[in-house]
Structures are given as C-alpha cells and as structure tokens.
Residue, then its C-alpha position, 0 to 999 in steps of 0.5 A: m467569581p463564576r466557575a469557568t468550565n471551558a465547556p465550548a472547547s470540551r464540547k467541540r472535542r467530544k463532538t469531533i471524536l463522536k463524529a469520527a466514531r459514527g459508523f462504529r457499532g454499539s457504545r463505541s459510537k455513542l459513549f465518549r470513552q469507548a469512542t475515544e478508544a475506538v477512534d484512537r485504535a482506528m487511526r493507529l491501524a489506518y496509519i499502519h495499513r497505509k504503510d502495509r499497502k505499499g508492501d502489498y503492491r510491491r508483492l503484486w508487482t513481483v508476482r506479475i513480473s515473475a509470471a510473465v518472465r516464467e512464460q519466457g522460460l526465465a526465473y525472476s531472479r535471473f531476469t533481474q540480474g539480466l536487467k542490471k547487467a543490461g543497464i535497464e533501470l525500470n522499477r517493479k511497478m513499471l515492469s509489471e505495468i508493461a507485462y500486464n498491458d504490453p506483453t510484446g514489449f515485455v518480451q523484448i525487455v526479457e530478450l535484452a535481459k537474456k542477452a546480457i546474462a549469456 
C-alpha cells in the first residue's frame, strides 16, 4: 500500500503561515517554525491592541471634553454631573466631536450643565 502523506493540506497550511509572515525580518519570514511563532504572537497582539484602541479613543474624548469645559470655567467631573442632572444623554464621543467641530454649540451644552448644577 502506498504511503499517504497528506502533502497538499500540509503544503497549503505552511504556505498560509509563510504568506502571513511575509513582512517579518530574517528567519521569521523564511522558516516555518519561527514564522508560526511570529504569526501566532502577531495575531494575539493584534487582538489585544484592537481592544486597547477603544480605550485610547475613550481617553482622547475625555481629554478633549475636559479641555473644552475648562475654558468655560468648569471641571470635567462637575460637567458630567451637570449633564446627568440636566438629562442630557450624549456620550463622550459625541461630546468631543461637538467640542472639536462646533465650539459655540458646546458652550450652550456647558451652560445647560451649569444651570442644572446650580
């Protein structure tokens, strides 16, 4: 009986890994074992960093809002407290976009928050 090696599937698997490792330096893009380890690590870190990016954006939005609110003589925490009391349900992303692109509209929102606190 002839020896069966499953060669087409093995070749395809190796080819896929080496193609994914194409931009890596040295043996990490040439040798299968090193390429496998490098690609596995890259995929793991890509997953983690996609999650981290969401937090990075949230921090950016908070900093933008805080800077815009401080110009109006209010702290960020007091501003969020005022928004909650005023019943304004805008998320950080939208508030930062308004602060960045429409400063006059943002000033009106800050005034509403100040009235709600007082």
